[in-house]
N, C-alpha and C positions, 0 to 999 in steps of 0.2 A: 308911792315912789317906784319908778320903773327900775328893773334890774340892769346892771352893766353887762354888756354882751361883747364877746370877741368872735368875729367871723373870719375863718381861715380860707384863703384862696391859694390856688396853684398859679405860678407864673409871675408876671410883672403887673404892676398896678394899672398901667395904661392899656393892657391887653384885654380885649373883650372876647371871651369864649362862651360856650353854652351855659356853664355854671355861673359865670359872672353876669351874664345876661339875665339869668334867673333871679339873682340876688339884688342887682343894682337898683331897680325901681322900688323893690320892697324896703331896702335899707333906708332909702331916701324918705319914704313915707313914714317909716317907723321912727326915724329921727325927728320928723315933724310932730310926732305924737309925744315926744319927750324922752325916747329911749337913748341911752348913752351907748353908742356902738362904735367899736374900733375894728379895723381890718388888718389882718396879718398875712403877708404874701410870702409864699415859700417857693423859691426859684427852682426852675428846672435847668439841667445842664446837659450839654451835648454828650459828654462822656457818661456812658451807662454805669460805669463803676462808681464815679463820683456821685451820680444821682442816687444809686443804690445805697451807698454809705451814708449820705445825708438823710435819705428817707428812713433808714433803719436805725441810725444812731443819733445824728445831730438834731433833726427836727422833732422827734418824739420828746427828747429832753428839753429842748428850747421851748416847745409848746407847753410842756408841763409847768415850767416855771413862769412862763408868760401868762398862763391861764389863771394863776393863783389870785390875781387882782380882779377877776371877773366873776359874776354870778353864773353865767352860762357861756359855753363855747359852742358855736354852730360850725359844723364841718360837713362837707359832702363826701360821698363814698369814694370819689376819685382821689381823695387825699387820706383815705382811711389808714394806709400803711404808715403815714407820718405821725399818726396821733394815737392809734388804738392801744398801744402798749400801756399808755398812761391814761386811758379812757376812764373818766370818773363820772360820778352821778350828776355832774353839772353839764355834761355833753348832750347836745341835740344833734343827731345825725340825720342829714338829708340824703336819703337813698334814691338817687335819680333813676337807676335801673339796676336790676340784679344781673351781674355778669355771669356768663357760664364758661365752661372750660373750652368750648369751641371757638371762643374769641381770641384769635392770635393777634399779637401786636406787630407781627411781621407779615411779609407778603403771603399771599394765599397758600394755605396748607403747610407753611413752614414755621418752625419755631427754633429758637436758639436756646442754649443752656440758661441764659439770663431770663428768657421768657418763662421757662419752666420753673426756675427758682422764684420768680416774682409771682407766678400763679399760686404756688403752694404758700408763699408768704402772705398773699392777699387772703387766701382761704383761711389761714390761721387768724389773721387780723379780723376778718369778718366775724369769726366766732367770739373773739375777745371783745369786739366792739359792742356786743349786745349787753354790755353793762351800762350802756347809755341811758340817760334819764328818759329820753323820748326819741322815737324815730318818725320822721316825716317823709311821706311818699308823695310824688307829684301827681299820682293818679291812683284810682282804685285798683287798676290792673297791677301796678307796681306794688301796691300794698299787699295784694293777694300773693304775689311772688315772694315777698318777704315773709309772710305768714307761713307759706308752704315750705320755704327753705329753712326757717328758724321757728318752728312751732313752740320752742321752749322760751321764747322771749316774753318777759312779764311786764316790761315797761309800757309806756303809752305809745300806741301806734295811731297815726293820724294822716289823713290825706289832705293836702293843701295844694291845689292846682297851681301851675305856673302863673305868674302875674304879668299882665301886659298893660303898659300905659298907652292906650290906643291913640292918644294925642301925638305920640312920637311918629305915627305912620300917616299923618295928615299931609306932610310935605312930600308929595310924590312927583312934583314937576322935575323932569329929567332932561338935561341937555346931553345927548349922546356924545357929541364931540368933546364937550368939557370933561366927561367921565373918561373917555378914551385918552385924552391928554394927561389927565391927573394920574391915572393908574397904568399908563403905557400899555393899553390893550387895544383891541380892534373890534369892538362891537359893530355889527353890520345892521344898519337900519332897514336894509332891504330883505333881511331874513327874519324868520320867526325864532325868537330866542327862547330856548328851553333852559330853565334855571334850576340849579341845585345848590343849596347852601349847607355846608357841613364838612366833616372830616372825610378821610378816605380809609378809615378803619374797616375791617372786613364786614362788620355788622351793618355798615352803611350801604353796602352793596352797590358802590358807584360803578363798578365794572359793567353791570347790567345796563346802565344808561349809555355807556359806550356801545354796547351791543345793539341797543335801540337805534342810536344815531347811524350805525352802519347801514340799517335797513331803510332809513328815510332819505328822500332826495337831497343830495348834498347842497344843491343850489338854493334850497328853501329853508334849511334849518341850521341853527348854530347853538351849541351847548355852552352855557356859562356856568363854571364851577367856582363858587366863592368859598374861601376858607382855607386854613392850613391843612395839610394832609394828615398830620399827627403820626405819619408813618412814611418815611422817605422812600422806603423800598416799594411800597404800594404806589406812591406817586410815580416812581420810575417805571413801574410795570404799566401804569395807566398811560403815561406819555408814549411808551413804546407802541401801545395799541393805537394811539392817535396818529403817530407818524406812519406806522405800517399801513393803516387804512385811509390815510389822508383825510382825517376827520377835522371838522371845523369846531375845535374846542378851545375855550379860553379859561385858563387857570389864573385866578387873582386872589391874593391874600391881603390881610391888614387893611380892609376897607373901613373907612371912617363910619362911625355909627350913623351920622346924619345922611350918609350917602346910600345906606342900605335900602330905605324906602324907594329911592330913585331907581336903583337896580331892579328891585321887585317890579316897579311900574313898567319897566321896559320889557318884561318877560311876556311871552305868549301864554305860558303856563308854568306852574311849579311842579317838578317831579320829585317824588319822595319814595325811593325804592327800598327803604331800610328793612332789615330782617328782624330787628327788635328795637323797641323804643320805650323808655319809661314815661315819656310824655310826648315830645315832638313839638318844639317851639317854632321852628321855621315854617312849617305848613300854615300855622295859625298867623304868623307874621305876613305870609303871602296873602292870606285871605283878608287880613286887615288892610292890605294895599290893593284890594279888588282884583286879585289874580286867581284864576281857577287852579285848583290843586288836583293832581293825579297821584294817588298814594296807595301803598299797601295798608292793610289793617292789622299789621303785626304788633304785638305788645299792646301798648295803650292807645294806639292810633284809632282803633275802632271807637273807643270811648271818647277820645278827644275830637275826632272829625265827624263821626256819625255819618249822616247822609249828605254832608255839606261838600264832599269831595268825590271824585270818580274813583271807585275802588278797584284795586288790582289784587286778585285772590292769590296768585302765585307770583312771588316777588321776582322770579327769574324769567317769567313769561314775557318776552320782548313784544310779541304780537299784541298782548293785552294793552301795554303802554301805547303802542302805535295806534291801535284802534281808538283809544281814548283821545289821543292827540288829534287825530283826524276828525273825530266827532266834534271837536271844539270849533270847527268851521261853521257849525250850526249856531247862528247868532242867538236864537232863543235859549238854547242849552247853555251857552256861554253866559248870557245875562242871568239865567236862573242860578248857576253855580256861583257867580259873583255875589248875588244877593244872599244866597244861603251861607256863603263863606263869611260875609260881613256880619251876619246875624250870629254865626258860630263864634267868631272872634270876641264878640261882646260878652260871651259866657265867662270869659277869663279876665274881665276887667279888674284892674289892680285893687280897687277899693274893697272888694269882697275878700281877696287874699290877704290884704293888710289886716282886716278885721279878724280873720282866722288866726294869723300869726300873733296878733295882739292878745287874743283869748288864750292861746297856747302858752305864751310867755308869761302872761299875768297869772294864769292858773298855776303854772309850775313855781313861779316866784312866791305866790301866796302859800303854797304847800311847804316850800322851803322855809319861809319865814315862820310859819306855824310850828314846824318841827324844831327850829332853832329856839323859839321862845319856850317850848316845852322842855328842851334840854337845859336851858338856863334856869328854869324853875326847879327842875330836878336837882341841879347842881347846888342851888341855894338852899 
């Protein structure tokens, strides 16, 4: 008999972010294997005060009582504050990446009192959270970060790569006019579209892409940025750069999941300038859609991309990105990267990751059942 599982998400049920994208295909396949899985969504609020109070008071208590009817609770580190105070031995923590104190949630180089309080609160929660039954990392690099940061952890540590249902990326036929009308944007079919998908948090280093675009011929290139900023002040900062330099940049949010492969297919290449990544889903998604990738190798990206993408050593070196972009005019290189990228994406096929999760959950459940039976015998 499979264990009952509660998976906790941030935000709304219909909203797909990186964490939801990680879990959605997995949960569907695990349910098909017979697992009883429920989802619990914890809303975010515009007011930082309300969000902080719900995060520190309401959600920890609500989660504690809700979790009592389940064998295991799966939670990601972005919601650690909402759960860690009542973290029990039934918790499985998915640590997508280890955050560091240089990661500000506000515009570059600035922090508010709220940010400072949240940083120390998260630091405390991270330490408490290591009572978890198991910690899952999306890459070996992330796992090593966790080991280095918390060498005292004695529970089970395991790497399970992000899962991709590659069938979702087969429908790449795109009608540029249809997409322009649907999302009220102005993609230019006469320009080479440089694509980035993600937030505008500091570690994503989106500003460097704007610096790259400044140096490229304006009549030839357009930058498409897909996804919420997750930081309104950074978005304002980026828009000011766009306006000041008359850059051709499109910001679009809330793209339907079925349309993402179409947007990928319109791109000349995918740019990934991040400073740190626990895995890096979007470069792999681009590769699954036959799009060449230019990426840093920070964090887990060296492990995830290997030689299948053009590597940028210095994340802030605009000339390195530009040289790689221009090199893609070589048809043989482009064809080579597309082939290598497709091969790389297959490494993360969902079937292997589902088997890994099945083994982890079954193993933990068997141990829990064995201990429970022993306790019953002792009591009798």
